[in-house]
N, C-alpha and C positions, 0 to 999 in steps of 0.2 A: 162676152168680154173679149177684148183684144189685148195682146201682149207683144211688145217689140223684142225680137231676138236678133242675133247677128245675121240670121238667114232671112230676115224680113218680118213683117207684121203678121201674126197668127191669130186666128179666131179660136176661142175656147168655148165649147158647148158641154153642158151636162146632159148625158144620154144614158139609157139603160144597159150598159155593158162596161166591162173593166176599163178599157181605154184603147184609144186608137189615134195614131198620127197619120193624117192624110197629107200627101205632099202637094196639096193645093192650099197650103197655109191654114189648115184646120186641125185642131186637137179636140177630141171628143172624150169626155170623162164620164164614168158611171154616176148617174144622178141618184142612185139608190144607196150608194155608200154614204155614211155619215160624213158630212162636210168638214167636221173638225177632227176626223179620225186620222191616225197615222197611215192607214191604208190609202185614204183619199190623197193625202200629201204625197205618198210614194207614187201613186198613179200619175199625179200632176208632174212630179219631177221626172219620172220615167218617160212620159210622153214628150216633155220639153227636151230631154236629151235626144230622143229620136229626131225631133224637129231640128235640133242644132247640129247633130252629128249623124248624118245619114250613112256614114261609112262604118259605124259601130255595129258589131254583132248584137243579137238579142242578149247573149250572156254578158257582154260588156255593159250594155245598158242596164240590165238588172243589177249587176254588181255596183256600178256607179250610183244608180238611183238609191239603192239601199244605204250606201255610205252617206250620200248627201242628205237623204231623209233623216238618218240617225243624227247627223249634226244639227240640222234645222230643228228637229224634235227636241233634242237636248237643250237647245237654246230657248225653247218655249214658243216656237213659231207654229201658229195654228191659223186655220181659216176662220174668220169671224163672219157670221151671217150667211 
């Protein structure tokens, strides 16, 4: 799957570990996490922040991802399929 961010078009892959943002326009997400789960959504948001804001520390990314995930989750945002 591809997604367009302000920093370019990024490819997203499901792979067997928590998450990774590669600065060659690739985001890798753990394919063993349940795709409709809050942890999966948090991983996607977390890696998207890394892709968008390379200057943020890991602590800043964690905090922001948790906040964004909480808002999206409370609105019923889930990955389908």
